[in-house]
ROMAR-413971 format. One record per residue (C-alpha): residue number from 1; residue in one letter; chain; x negated, y negated, z negated. Coordinates in pm, whole numbers, padded with zeros to 5 digits, m for minus. Each point is the difference from the previous one (the first is absolute). Layout:
REM ROMAR-413971
{n: NUM; res: A; chain: A; x: X; y: Y; z: Z}
...
END
This chain:
REM ROMAR-413971
{n: 1; res: X; chain: A; x: m10813; y: m08899; z: m10153}
{n: 2; res: X; chain: A; x: 00289; y: m00246; z: 00010}
{n: 3; res: X; chain: A; x: 00340; y: 00102; z: m00129}
{n: 4; res: X; chain: A; x: 00294; y: m00015; z: 00241}
{n: 5; res: X; chain: A; x: 00222; y: m00303; z: m00047}
{n: 6; res: X; chain: A; x: 00303; y: 00033; z: m00222}
{n: 7; res: X; chain: A; x: 00334; y: 00057; z: 00169}
{n: 8; res: X; chain: A; x: 00246; y: m00262; z: m00121}
{n: 9; res: X; chain: A; x: 00375; y: m00024; z: 00037}
{n: 10; res: X; chain: A; x: 00126; y: m00302; z: 00190}
{n: 11; res: X; chain: A; x: 00327; y: 00048; z: m00190}
{n: 12; res: X; chain: A; x: m00186; y: m00072; z: m00326}
{n: 13; res: X; chain: A; x: 00006; y: m00377; z: m00041}
{n: 14; res: X; chain: A; x: m00289; y: 00005; z: m00248}
{n: 15; res: X; chain: A; x: m00223; y: 00185; z: 00251}
{n: 16; res: X; chain: A; x: 00090; y: m00247; z: 00273}
{n: 17; res: X; chain: A; x: m00055; y: m00293; z: m00236}
{n: 18; res: X; chain: A; x: m00343; y: 00133; z: m00102}
{n: 19; res: X; chain: A; x: m00095; y: 00056; z: 00363}
{n: 20; res: X; chain: A; x: 00110; y: m00350; z: 00095}
{n: 21; res: X; chain: A; x: m00198; y: m00154; z: m00285}
{n: 22; res: X; chain: A; x: m00313; y: 00202; z: 00079}
{n: 23; res: X; chain: A; x: 00007; y: m00082; z: 00372}
{n: 24; res: X; chain: A; x: 00140; y: m00356; z: m00002}
{n: 25; res: X; chain: A; x: 00328; y: 00091; z: 00168}
{n: 26; res: X; chain: A; x: 00350; y: m00108; z: m00089}
{n: 27; res: X; chain: A; x: 00269; y: 00265; z: m00058}
{n: 28; res: X; chain: A; x: 00176; y: m00141; z: 00308}
{n: 29; res: X; chain: A; x: m00314; y: 00050; z: 00213}
{n: 30; res: X; chain: A; x: m00040; y: 00355; z: m00133}
{n: 31; res: X; chain: A; x: 00364; y: 00091; z: 00068}
{n: 32; res: X; chain: A; x: m00011; y: m00160; z: 00345}
{n: 33; res: X; chain: A; x: m00315; y: 00197; z: 00084}
{n: 34; res: X; chain: A; x: 00173; y: 00320; z: m00113}
{n: 35; res: X; chain: A; x: 00319; y: m00057; z: 00201}
{n: 36; res: X; chain: A; x: m00183; y: m00119; z: 00313}
{n: 37; res: X; chain: A; x: m00255; y: 00282; z: m00002}
{n: 38; res: X; chain: A; x: 00282; y: 00254; z: m00030}
{n: 39; res: X; chain: A; x: 00178; y: m00166; z: 00295}
{n: 40; res: X; chain: A; x: m00325; y: m00006; z: 00200}
{n: 41; res: X; chain: A; x: m00052; y: 00373; z: m00061}
{n: 42; res: X; chain: A; x: 00343; y: 00065; z: 00154}
{n: 43; res: X; chain: A; x: m00122; y: m00151; z: 00330}
{n: 44; res: X; chain: A; x: m00299; y: 00237; z: 00034}
{n: 45; res: X; chain: A; x: m00043; y: 00188; z: 00328}
{n: 46; res: X; chain: A; x: m00143; y: 00336; z: m00101}
{n: 47; res: X; chain: A; x: 00154; y: 00280; z: 00210}
{n: 48; res: X; chain: A; x: m00303; y: 00228; z: m00043}
{n: 49; res: X; chain: A; x: m00086; y: m00008; z: m00370}
{n: 50; res: X; chain: A; x: 00330; y: m00137; z: m00135}
{n: 51; res: X; chain: A; x: m00220; y: m00179; z: m00256}
{n: 52; res: X; chain: A; x: 00158; y: m00344; z: m00026}
{n: 53; res: X; chain: A; x: m00207; y: m00286; z: m00137}
{n: 54; res: X; chain: A; x: 00099; y: m00362; z: m00048}
{n: 55; res: X; chain: A; x: m00224; y: m00290; z: m00097}
{n: 56; res: X; chain: A; x: 00073; y: m00358; z: m00103}
{n: 57; res: X; chain: A; x: m00245; y: m00284; z: m00055}
{n: 58; res: X; chain: A; x: 00080; y: m00292; z: m00227}
{n: 59; res: X; chain: A; x: m00183; y: m00306; z: 00128}
{n: 60; res: X; chain: A; x: m00128; y: m00268; z: m00234}
{n: 61; res: X; chain: A; x: 00257; y: m00233; z: 00155}
{n: 62; res: X; chain: A; x: 00280; y: 00235; z: m00112}
{n: 63; res: X; chain: A; x: 00086; y: 00168; z: 00330}
{n: 64; res: X; chain: A; x: 00051; y: 00375; z: 00042}
{n: 65; res: X; chain: A; x: m00140; y: 00179; z: 00304}
{n: 66; res: X; chain: A; x: 00105; y: 00361; z: 00058}
{n: 67; res: X; chain: A; x: m00128; y: 00291; z: 00204}
{n: 68; res: X; chain: A; x: 00067; y: 00371; z: 00043}
{n: 69; res: X; chain: A; x: m00205; y: 00285; z: 00139}
{n: 70; res: X; chain: A; x: 00027; y: 00062; z: 00375}
{n: 71; res: X; chain: A; x: m00108; y: 00348; z: 00109}
{n: 72; res: X; chain: A; x: m00122; y: 00117; z: 00336}
{n: 73; res: X; chain: A; x: m00027; y: 00353; z: 00139}
{n: 74; res: X; chain: A; x: m00373; y: m00064; z: 00003}
{n: 75; res: X; chain: A; x: m00039; y: m00037; z: m00378}
{n: 76; res: X; chain: A; x: m00309; y: m00226; z: 00008}
{n: 77; res: X; chain: A; x: 00211; y: m00258; z: 00184}
{n: 78; res: X; chain: A; x: 00248; y: m00010; z: m00290}
{n: 79; res: X; chain: A; x: 00009; y: m00329; z: m00189}
{n: 80; res: X; chain: A; x: 00049; y: m00007; z: m00376}
{n: 81; res: X; chain: A; x: 00260; y: m00224; z: m00162}
{n: 82; res: X; chain: A; x: m00259; y: m00213; z: m00177}
{n: 83; res: X; chain: A; x: m00184; y: m00076; z: 00324}
{n: 84; res: X; chain: A; x: 00328; y: m00083; z: 00177}
{n: 85; res: X; chain: A; x: 00084; y: m00250; z: m00277}
{n: 86; res: X; chain: A; x: m00346; y: m00157; z: 00001}
{n: 87; res: X; chain: A; x: m00001; y: m00022; z: 00380}
{n: 88; res: X; chain: A; x: 00330; y: m00187; z: m00008}
{n: 89; res: X; chain: A; x: m00109; y: m00227; z: m00285}
{n: 90; res: X; chain: A; x: m00337; y: m00094; z: 00146}
{n: 91; res: X; chain: A; x: 00132; y: m00064; z: 00350}
{n: 92; res: X; chain: A; x: 00275; y: m00219; z: m00151}
{n: 93; res: X; chain: A; x: m00270; y: m00210; z: m00170}
{n: 94; res: X; chain: A; x: 00026; y: 00127; z: m00356}
{n: 95; res: X; chain: A; x: m00312; y: 00002; z: m00216}
{n: 96; res: X; chain: A; x: m00012; y: 00070; z: m00369}
{n: 97; res: X; chain: A; x: 00209; y: 00275; z: m00154}
{n: 98; res: X; chain: A; x: 00132; y: 00029; z: m00354}
{n: 99; res: X; chain: A; x: 00102; y: 00369; z: 00005}
{n: 100; res: X; chain: A; x: 00037; y: 00306; z: 00223}
{n: 101; res: X; chain: A; x: 00280; y: 00255; z: m00047}
{n: 102; res: X; chain: A; x: 00015; y: 00346; z: 00157}
{n: 103; res: X; chain: A; x: 00286; y: 00254; z: m00015}
{n: 104; res: X; chain: A; x: 00023; y: 00367; z: 00100}
{n: 105; res: X; chain: A; x: 00246; y: 00287; z: m00035}
{n: 106; res: X; chain: A; x: m00222; y: 00204; z: m00232}
{n: 107; res: X; chain: A; x: m00070; y: 00008; z: m00369}
{n: 108; res: X; chain: A; x: m00232; y: m00099; z: m00161}
{n: 109; res: X; chain: A; x: m00060; y: m00324; z: 00192}
{n: 110; res: X; chain: A; x: m00249; y: 00021; z: 00286}
{n: 111; res: X; chain: A; x: m00284; y: m00247; z: 00038}
{n: 112; res: X; chain: A; x: m00104; y: m00160; z: 00328}
{n: 113; res: X; chain: A; x: m00232; y: 00216; z: 00210}
{n: 114; res: X; chain: A; x: m00369; y: m00086; z: 00024}
{n: 115; res: X; chain: A; x: 00038; y: m00185; z: 00331}
{n: 116; res: X; chain: A; x: 00279; y: m00215; z: m00145}
{n: 117; res: X; chain: A; x: m00200; y: m00070; z: m00315}
{n: 118; res: X; chain: A; x: m00276; y: m00138; z: 00220}
{n: 119; res: X; chain: A; x: 00254; y: m00208; z: 00198}
{n: 120; res: X; chain: A; x: 00145; y: m00139; z: m00324}
{n: 121; res: X; chain: A; x: m00356; y: m00081; z: m00113}
{n: 122; res: X; chain: A; x: m00049; y: m00219; z: 00306}
{n: 123; res: X; chain: A; x: 00290; y: m00227; z: m00091}
{n: 124; res: X; chain: A; x: 00047; y: 00022; z: m00379}
{n: 125; res: X; chain: A; x: m00192; y: m00089; z: m00312}
{n: 126; res: X; chain: A; x: m00132; y: 00301; z: m00189}
{n: 127; res: X; chain: A; x: 00236; y: m00091; z: m00286}
{n: 128; res: X; chain: A; x: 00313; y: 00035; z: 00219}
{n: 129; res: X; chain: A; x: 00252; y: 00244; z: m00149}
{n: 130; res: X; chain: A; x: 00106; y: 00294; z: 00217}
{n: 131; res: X; chain: A; x: 00341; y: 00121; z: m00120}
{n: 132; res: X; chain: A; x: 00079; y: 00354; z: 00111}
{n: 133; res: X; chain: A; x: 00364; y: 00119; z: m00019}
{n: 134; res: X; chain: A; x: 00114; y: 00362; z: 00017}
{n: 135; res: X; chain: A; x: 00324; y: 00149; z: 00126}
{n: 136; res: X; chain: A; x: 00178; y: m00080; z: m00331}
{n: 137; res: X; chain: A; x: m00117; y: m00361; z: m00014}
{n: 138; res: X; chain: A; x: m00250; y: 00077; z: m00275}
{n: 139; res: X; chain: A; x: m00337; y: m00159; z: 00057}
{n: 140; res: X; chain: A; x: m00370; y: m00021; z: m00070}
{n: 141; res: X; chain: A; x: m00205; y: m00315; z: 00037}
{n: 142; res: X; chain: A; x: m00372; y: m00049; z: 00042}
{n: 143; res: X; chain: A; x: m00218; y: m00288; z: 00106}
{n: 144; res: X; chain: A; x: m00169; y: 00034; z: 00338}
{n: 145; res: X; chain: A; x: m00342; y: 00021; z: m00168}
{n: 146; res: X; chain: A; x: 00122; y: 00313; z: m00184}
{n: 147; res: X; chain: A; x: 00121; y: 00162; z: 00322}
{n: 148; res: X; chain: A; x: m00312; y: m00092; z: 00195}
{n: 149; res: X; chain: A; x: m00299; y: m00019; z: m00234}
{n: 150; res: X; chain: A; x: m00337; y: m00114; z: 00137}
{n: 151; res: X; chain: A; x: 00183; y: m00136; z: 00302}
{n: 152; res: X; chain: A; x: m00145; y: m00146; z: 00317}
{n: 153; res: X; chain: A; x: 00159; y: m00328; z: 00102}
{n: 154; res: X; chain: A; x: m00053; y: m00313; z: 00209}
{n: 155; res: X; chain: A; x: m00252; y: m00145; z: m00245}
{n: 156; res: X; chain: A; x: m00216; y: 00311; z: 00054}
{n: 157; res: X; chain: A; x: m00054; y: m00136; z: 00351}
{n: 158; res: X; chain: A; x: m00052; y: m00357; z: m00115}
{n: 159; res: X; chain: A; x: 00352; y: m00108; z: 00097}
{n: 160; res: X; chain: A; x: 00232; y: m00190; z: m00232}
{n: 161; res: X; chain: A; x: 00316; y: 00207; z: m00050}
{n: 162; res: X; chain: A; x: 00322; y: m00173; z: 00110}
{n: 163; res: X; chain: A; x: 00205; y: 00091; z: m00305}
END
């Protein structure tokens, strides 16, 4: 059984530095992801659950694409923040992502739901870091392959992934 990821403080420069080194990010990219994902969370439309989620994608070309959850009275019609961000990115022509950040108002940090993990799998390498921020700005980080082991992706259907 896998251990849960460590919760790190984004105020601790050595934790951020270690994270950046491990996941090939710069401190500026990390801090921009953190500030943008917090801002994205503030735009969430969630009048039913009041569970705000923001997501930000860092493209390989250095652009940041944000999304927030959009609820509907018919819950299955609700769209998660991660899928909003990927929908925007893909329809704007982006392919290849360096990192995914997610933020919620709970602690410890929440991971993407199963449906979003599968969506991320469609567009990201298995080694892509998923940085999950909690309400205090503390975070956990895992690679996609850790969040979605034994995954099913485009290559399972004989299609070259567009990552």
